[in-house]
N, C-alpha and C positions, 0 to 999 in steps of 0.2 A: 742219526744214522748216516754213515758215509756213503759216497757214491757207489762203491763196490758192493756194499750190502744192499743198497737200493736196487742196483742192477740185478744182483742175484735173486732178489725177491720178486722182481717184476719182469725178468727177461722173457717170460712167456709172451709178452706183448709183441716181441719180434716176429712171432708167427704171422702177425697181421700183414707183414711185408709180402707174404705169399699172395695176397690179393692184388698186388700190383700187376703181375702177369695175367691174372684172370680178368682184370679190367681191360687190359690190352687185347686179350682174346675176344672179349665181348664186343669191344669197339670194332674189331675186324669182322666179327660175325654180323654185326649190324650193317656194316658197310658192304659186305660182299655176299651175304646169303640171299638168294633169290627164292622167296616162298613158293613152294609147289603145292602146299596143302593149306586151305583156308579153314580156320577153326571157327565154326559157326553152328550153333544148335538152335532149334526152334524155341527153346527156353529163353535164349538171348533176346528174341523178338518180344518177349513178354516182360522183360526186366526193364523198368523205367530208367530214364536218364535223370540222375539227381546230382546236379553240379556241386552241391554242398559237401558231397562225400570226398571232394578233392582234399579237404582238410585232413581226413584220415589217411588218404593216399600219400600226402606229403609228410605226415608224421612218421611214416615208415622209415624215412632216411635217418632221422634222429633216433628212432626207436632201436634200430640195429646197432648204431654206434653206442648208445647208452648201455645196451646189454653187454657189449664187449668190455666197456670200461668198468661197469659195475661188477661183472663176474671176474674180470681180471684183477680187480682190487680185493674183492671179497673171498674168492676161491679159485685157486689155480686149476684144480680138478674140473670145476664147473666151466671155467673158461675154456679149457682144452676140449671138453665135450661139445660145447657150443661151437667152438672153432671147427672141429671135425664135421659137425652137422652142416654148418654153412658151407665150408670149403668143398666137401665131397658132394653135397647136393648141387652146388654150383657147377662143378665139373661134369656131373651126370647130366644136368640140364643142357650144358653146352654140347655134349655128345649127342643128345636127342635133337638139338637144333641142327646139327650137322647131318645126321642120318635121316632126319625127318624135318626138312626145311619147311617152316610153317609161318603163317601170318594171320591177320584178321582183317575184316572189312566192316567193322562196327562203328567206326568213327565218322559220324555225319558232320558236315561243316557246322562250326559253332561260332556265332557272332559274339564278339567281345563286348558284353554289356555290363559286366560286373567283375569283381575281383576273382570270383570263382571261375568264371569262364575264361578270364584272362590267364589265370594260372594253368588251367587245363590246356589252353592253346599253346602256352609257353612250353609245357612238358611235351606236348605232341610235336612241337617243332624240333626237339632234340632227341625224341624217342620214337623212331618209325615203328609202324605196326607189324614188326617182324620178330621172330624168336619169342613167341608168346606162350608156347605150350612145351613145358609147364611154366607157370608164372612164378618167377623168383620172388615177387612181392608177397605172394601167398605163402610160398614155402618158407621164406625167411621169417615172416610174421609168426607162423606156427612154431618155428624154431625158437623164437624169443619166449613164447609161452612154455615150451618144453623145458627150456633152460631155467626159467623162473620157478616153474612148478617143481623141478628137480632140486633146486637150491633151497626152496622154502618147505619142502615136504616134511622134513624132520621136525621143523619148528611148528608145523601145523598152522601156518599163516594162510588160512583159507581165503580170507578177505583179499589179501594181496594177490593170491593166485587167481581169484575170480576177476579182479580188476584187469589183470593182464590177459585173461581169457577173453573178456569182453572187448578190450582194445584190439587184440589180435584179430578177432572175428570182424570187427568194424573195418579194419584195414583190408582184410580179405574181401569183404563185401564191397568196399570202395572200388576195387578193380573192375567189377562188373557194372556198378552203378554209374561210373563215369566212362564206361565203354572202352577201357584200356585192355580188357580181357574178356574172352568168352567163358561161359560157365564150364566149358570143357577144360580150359586151362586151369581153372580152380580145382576141378576134380583130379586132374593129373597131378597137380602140386600137392594136394592133400594125400594122395596115395603114396607119392614119393616121400613126403614128410614122415608119414607113419612108418614107412619101411625103414628109413634111416633112424627114426626114433627107436625102433625095435632093435636095430643093430648096435647103435651107439649108446643108448641109454638103458634100455630094458634088459638086454642079454647080460651085460656086465653086472647089473644090479642083481639079477637072479643068480648069477655065478657067485657073486660075493656072499649072498645069503646062504647059498649051498655050502660054501667053504666054512662059514661061521657055524652052520649046523653040524658039519662033520667034526669040527673041533670040539664042540660041546658033547 
């Protein structure tokens, strides 16, 4: 396969360049947004701090990248659906951060006594407790599950879908167990995720089925 054919086959990966300006925007938001609303629920006070969940929190970074690469190689259509889900969800979240400047106060001082606590402190040092509602960690993790379940649904690979569901839920849970997010952030992210899933995944699928039925 020559370079031109390779480019034509995988040029959809160029859409990932659009995340460069979104990263710049997020950096500016983190630097200049002054939280006016603190996200805190009584439920948060009953959720224990479990440092070991930092493992799943960190897995998120590779998990998102893996999904883009996997879908990009296996299915351009699924790649584009996943891209739209992540991109538009990110922009909507940024808009919420601007219109509803928020933060959290759940992070108690943590002594660096082991690898888990060291990693948590490292993340906290570069990730201030602002712009937390909704949680992009939760939103994007659910997005990976939606992408995987969409890709594997016709092959009925229920085991693979179940594994990704469990991993996505563990990543979501990690955000509250290491006190990076309030349960309110998780709820908001889940609502936003299902809204975008309905628009990007479900409606087109129902329209496609309707068109096939009309042809028959």
